[in-house]
C-alpha positions in Angstrom: -5.9 -27.5 6.1 -7.7 -24.7 4.4 -6.0 -21.5 5.5 -9.4 -20.0 6.2 -9.8 -22.5 9.1 -6.7 -21.0 10.7 -8.0 -17.5 10.1 -11.4 -18.5 11.7 -9.5 -19.8 14.8 -7.5 -16.6 15.1 -10.6 -14.4 14.9 -12.3 -16.6 17.5 -9.3 -16.6 20.0 -8.1 -13.0 19.5 -11.0 -10.8 18.4 -13.9 -12.7 19.9 -12.8 -14.3 23.2 -9.8 -12.0 23.8 -7.8 -14.9 25.3 -4.7 -14.0 27.2 -1.7 -16.0 28.5 -2.6 -18.1 31.6 -6.4 -18.1 30.9 -8.2 -21.4 31.6 -10.2 -22.1 28.4 -12.9 -24.9 27.9 -13.3 -25.8 24.3 -16.3 -27.9 23.1 -15.7 -29.5 19.7 -18.6 -31.0 17.7 -18.2 -34.3 15.8 -17.4 -32.9 12.4 -15.6 -29.7 13.6 -12.3 -31.4 14.1 -10.2 -29.2 11.8 -11.4 -26.0 13.5 -10.8 -27.6 16.9 -7.2 -28.4 16.0 -6.6 -24.9 14.7 -8.1 -23.3 17.9 -6.0 -25.6 20.1 -2.9 -24.5 18.2 -3.8 -20.8 18.6 -4.5 -21.2 22.3 -1.2 -23.0 22.8 0.7 -20.2 21.0 -1.0 -17.7 23.3 -0.1 -19.5 26.5 -3.6 -20.5 27.5 -4.6 -23.7 29.4 -7.1 -25.9 27.5 -9.7 -28.4 28.5 -11.5 -30.0 25.6 -15.0 -31.4 25.6 -16.7 -33.6 22.9 -19.9 -31.7 21.9 -21.9 -34.5 20.3 -25.7 -34.3 19.7 -25.7 -38.0 19.1 -24.1 -38.7 22.4 -26.6 -36.3 24.1 -29.5 -38.2 22.4 -28.2 -41.5 23.7 -28.0 -40.1 27.2 -31.5 -38.6 27.1 -33.1 -41.7 25.6 -31.4 -43.9 28.2 -32.7 -41.6 30.9 -36.2 -41.9 29.5 -36.0 -45.7 29.7 -34.7 -45.4 33.3 -37.5 -43.1 34.2 -35.0 -40.9 36.1 -35.0 -37.4 37.4 -32.1 -35.1 36.4 -29.8 -33.7 39.0 -27.7 -30.6 39.0 -24.5 -31.8 37.2 -22.1 -30.4 39.9 -18.9 -31.6 38.2 -19.6 -29.8 34.9 -20.8 -26.7 36.8 -17.5 -26.6 38.7 -15.6 -26.9 35.5 -17.2 -23.7 34.1 -17.0 -21.9 37.4 -13.2 -22.4 37.3 -12.9 -21.3 33.6 -12.0 -17.9 32.2 -13.4 -18.6 28.7 -15.6 -21.1 26.9 -15.5 -21.7 23.2 -18.2 -23.8 21.6 -17.4 -25.0 18.1 -20.6 -26.4 16.5 -20.7 -28.6 13.4 -22.3 -32.0 14.1 -23.2 -34.9 11.8 -27.0 -34.6 12.2 -28.9 -31.3 12.8 -31.9 -33.3 14.0 -30.1 -35.9 16.1 -32.4 -35.4 19.1 -35.7 -35.2 17.2 -37.1 -38.3 19.0 -36.4 -37.1 22.6 -39.7 -36.2 24.3 -40.5 -32.6 25.2 -40.9 -33.6 28.9 -37.3 -34.9 28.9 -36.0 -31.8 27.2 -37.7 -29.5 29.7 -36.5 -31.5 32.7 -32.9 -31.7 31.4 -32.8 -27.9 30.6 -34.2 -27.0 34.0 -31.7 -29.2 35.9 -28.8 -27.6 33.9 -29.7 -24.1 34.6 -26.8 -23.8 37.1 -24.4 -25.0 34.4 -25.8 -22.6 31.9 -25.3 -19.7 34.4 -21.7 -20.7 35.2 -20.9 -21.0 31.5 -22.4 -17.6 30.8 -20.3 -16.0 33.5 -17.2 -16.9 31.4 -16.0 -15.1 28.3 -18.0 -17.5 26.1 -18.2 -17.5 22.4 -20.1 -19.8 20.1 -19.2 -20.4 16.4 -19.6 -23.2 13.8 -17.3 -25.0 11.4 -18.9 -25.5 8.0 -20.0 -29.1 7.7 -22.0 -31.1 5.2 -24.9 -31.5 7.6 -25.2 -27.7 8.0 -24.9 -27.2 4.3 -27.7 -29.7 3.7 -29.8 -27.9 6.3 -29.2 -24.6 4.6 -30.1 -26.1 1.2 -26.7 -25.4 -0.2 -23.8 -27.3 -1.8 -21.0 -28.0 0.7 -18.5 -25.8 -1.2 -21.1 -23.0 -1.5 -21.8 -23.2 2.2 -18.1 -22.9 3.1 -17.9 -19.7 1.1 -21.0 -18.4 2.8 -19.6 -19.2 6.3 -16.2 -17.6 5.7 -17.8 -14.5 4.1 -19.8 -14.1 7.3 -16.9 -14.8 9.7 -13.8 -13.4 8.1 -14.7 -9.7 7.9 -13.7 -6.3 9.4 -15.5 -6.6 12.7 -14.3 -3.2 14.0 -15.7 -1.4 11.0 -19.1 -3.2 11.4 -19.1 -2.2 15.1 -18.8 1.4 14.0 -21.7 1.0 11.6 -24.0 -0.6 14.3 -23.2 2.1 16.9 -26.0 4.3 15.6 -28.7 1.7 16.3 -27.3 1.1 19.8 -27.5 4.8 20.5 -31.1 5.0 19.3 -32.2 2.1 21.5 -30.3 3.4 24.6 -32.0 6.8 24.3 -35.5 5.3 23.8 -38.3 4.2 26.0 -40.6 2.2 23.7 -40.1 0.2 20.5 -43.0 -0.6 18.1 -42.7 -3.0 15.2 -45.3 -3.0 12.5 -45.7 -5.1 9.3 -48.7 -4.9 7.0 -48.8 -7.5 4.3 -51.5 -9.1 2.1 -50.1 -12.6 2.3 -49.4 -12.9 6.1 -50.9 -11.8 9.4 -50.0 -8.3 10.5 -47.5 -7.5 13.2 -48.2 -4.6 15.6 -46.2 -5.1 18.8 -44.9 -2.6 21.3 -42.4 -3.1 24.2 -40.7 -1.0 26.8 -36.9 -0.6 26.7 -36.6 2.2 29.2 -33.5 1.9 31.4 -32.1 -0.9 29.2 -28.6 -0.8 27.6 -28.4 -2.2 24.1 -25.5 -4.4 23.0 -23.6 -3.6 19.9 -23.0 -7.3 19.0 -19.8 -7.2 17.1 -18.6 -10.8 17.6 -16.4 -10.0 20.7 -16.7 -10.2 24.4 -15.3 -6.7 24.5 -18.7 -5.6 23.1 -20.7 -8.0 25.3 -21.1 -10.1 22.2 -20.8 -13.9 22.2 -21.5 -15.2 18.7 -19.1 -15.5 15.7 -20.4 -14.5 13.2 -22.5 -11.7 14.7 -23.8 -8.4 13.4 -26.9 -7.4 15.4 -27.9 -4.9 18.0 -30.1 -6.3 20.8 -31.7 -5.3 24.1 -33.9 -6.8 26.8 -37.5 -5.5 26.4 -40.4 -5.9 28.9 -44.1 -5.0 29.2 -44.8 -6.3 25.7 -48.3 -5.8 24.1 -49.7 -6.7 20.8 -49.3 -9.4 18.1 -46.2 -10.6 16.2 -45.9 -12.8 13.2 -42.6 -14.5 12.4 -42.2 -15.6 8.7 -38.7 -17.1 8.8 -38.7 -20.9 9.3 -36.6 -22.2 12.2 -35.7 -25.4 13.9 -36.6 -25.8 17.6 -35.5 -28.9 19.4 -34.9 -30.7 16.1 -38.4 -29.8 14.9 -39.1 -27.6 11.9 -41.3 -24.6 13.0 -42.7 -21.9 10.7 -45.3 -19.1 10.5 -45.4 -18.4 14.3 -48.0 -16.1 15.6 -47.7 -14.8 19.2 -50.2 -12.6 21.1 -48.9 -10.6 24.1 -50.9 -9.1 27.0 -49.4 -7.8 30.2 -45.9 -8.7 29.0 -46.6 -12.4 28.5 -47.6 -14.7 25.6 -51.3 -15.4 26.1 -52.0 -17.0 22.7 -49.9 -18.7 20.0 -50.1 -20.7 16.8 -47.7 -22.0 14.2 -48.2 -23.3 10.6 -45.9 -26.2 11.4 -44.2 -27.4 14.6 -46.8 -26.0 17.0 -46.1 -28.7 19.6 -42.4 -27.8 19.7 -43.4 -24.1 20.2 -45.8 -25.1 23.0 -43.1 -27.1 24.7 -40.8 -24.1 24.8 -43.5 -21.8 26.1 -44.4 -24.2 28.9 -40.8 -24.7 30.1 -41.2 -22.3 33.1 -42.8 -19.0 34.1 -40.2 -16.9 32.2 -40.6 -18.7 28.9 -43.7 -16.7 28.0 -42.0 -13.4 28.4 -39.5 -11.7 26.0 -35.8 -11.9 26.8 -34.5 -10.1 23.7 -35.3 -7.7 20.8 -32.6 -8.0 18.1 -32.1 -6.0 14.9 -30.0 -7.8 12.3 -27.4 -5.6 10.6 -24.9 -8.0 9.0 -25.5 -7.5 5.3 -22.7 -10.0 4.5 -25.3 -12.7 5.4 -27.5 -12.7 2.3 -29.8 -15.8 2.8 -31.6 -17.8 5.4 -29.9 -21.0 6.3 -32.1 -22.4 9.1 -29.3 -21.6 11.6 -30.1 -19.0 14.2 -26.4 -18.2 14.5 -26.6 -16.7 11.0 -30.2 -15.9 10.3 -30.8 -13.6 13.3 -27.8 -11.4 12.2 -29.0 -11.0 8.6 -29.8 -7.4 7.5 -33.5 -6.6 6.9 -34.6 -8.8 9.8 -35.7 -8.3 13.4 -36.1 -11.1 16.0 -37.7 -11.5 19.3 -36.7 -14.2 21.8 -38.9 -15.7 24.4 -37.1 -16.7 27.6 -33.9 -15.7 29.3 -32.6 -12.1 29.0 -28.9 -11.4 28.7 -27.3 -9.8 31.8 -25.6 -7.0 29.8 -28.9 -5.2 29.1 -30.8 -4.5 32.4 -29.6 -1.8 34.8 -26.8 -2.7 37.2 -28.2 -4.6 40.2 -31.3 -5.6 38.2 -31.8 -8.9 36.4 -33.8 -9.4 33.3 -36.3 -12.1 32.5 -35.2 -15.5 33.9 -35.8 -18.8 32.1 -34.1 -22.1 31.2 -34.8 -21.3 27.5 -33.9 -18.6 25.0 -35.6 -19.2 21.6 -35.3 -16.6 18.8 -38.0 -16.0 16.2 -37.3 -14.0 13.1 -39.3 -11.6 10.9 -38.2 -10.4 7.4 -38.7 -6.6 7.5 -37.4 -5.9 4.0 -40.8 -4.6 2.8 -44.2 -3.3 4.2 -42.7 -2.7 7.6 -41.4 -0.1 10.0 -39.6 0.0 13.3 -40.3 2.9 15.6 -38.6 4.2 18.7 -40.7 6.6 20.8 -43.0 7.1 17.7 -40.1 8.0 15.4 -39.5 5.7 12.4 -35.9 4.4 12.7 -36.1 1.7 10.0 -38.6 1.4 7.1 -38.6 -1.6 4.7 -35.2 -2.7 5.9 -33.5 0.7 5.5 -32.2 2.6 8.5 -32.7 6.4 8.8 -29.0 7.0 8.5 -28.8 5.0 5.2 -29.3 6.2 1.6 -32.8 5.5 0.4 -34.5 5.9 3.7 -38.1 7.2 3.5 -39.4 8.5 6.8 
């Protein structure tokens, strides 16, 4: 086994999930993530945790959903699975399947019904110390347009880093968001629609997402600072391609009025975008504003786990807000979906907080080369 697989497992168990002796841990292992699953199980055993392993297969999920379509059934709340997560202390999801578009032929109506029925499972899972990561696989390398060996180097460069040092770097962005009331994002380019969108962040607490539950962060790798905005107004254009429900989506344009999406278009995959926005009442509101700050991620890979963390990007997510951001006793936007859309802000752009430019053309005001 590549020694970096064991290092990945140790970062996941120790830094990210903070697993302790006696913890009940659910581990979901994708089809081609076997090696990392083995290394994680070994690390959990050494630390005295209790382990329940799930088989996380997109192909199995497709078979179930297609069978349900033929049976014309309605989905129920999966009480057994919900009870499993309600009893768990931590949940580790190890991605790395055989086919990144395995569920492409499942209808949008089936996806929506399935997602809605599983909302209780999702909430129970998110009440644990959950962390999501991926094992580098050939399918993910192909999706990223990279050779397999090249992709492995990319993943480990993103995962095996000094997370404590990065957390210190990102603290300035968190402080700026915590102190602010309104964020405005502006891009002005000749070759794409402009973005000019404003949103309230008053009373919100930003998350310094440093790949650890100790920072209210649940992805490995990470490297972003995010918050839960509301009262969004304006227009936003997202130029980074993405995959939504196994469908390629690019050049998304959203129009916000009164805090909701009132108009949208996409250069490709517009039906998939429409399906997301029609999921429920909360799907047309923002659940997240995120600022990518991980400069160790140096290219787009069509994987939201990496792309949204990349330096020189910002992303907005329609749907569910994370509980760490709203004030205590308050809940953020509620939805069965959470879909991130990314903009490259490396040029012809600025991010303002309360009218003050905090980032221009990808450079933060505390970095060398910033032009206010």
